[in-house]
C-alpha angles and dihedrals in degrees: 000000000000118000110276095026112140126196108195125228111294142156135231126202089225140055115274129207121192130190121187111224098177140355134016126295128179121211129169090356095305128105122226125194134193111306097027128118138199138180132209119196121230115283093010125129108275120198152292088227118198125183105224090184129004101298136194119200138173114220124192121187120189104215137001113345096219132224123313117222126208 
């Protein structure tokens, strides 16, 4: 994600696991840096996510990702 990118609050019908490879990302009011990890249970509020710097993350979702809205 490029610095300044924002993903608004959303929900997934599956558990989500996120590992930060590089950069700084803020989600749910907390900042995460390279080497940190967070989880979000299925159907829980997810985000907003904001890339403070350019950030590279790995996201694993166990189950269907769900539908994206525009």
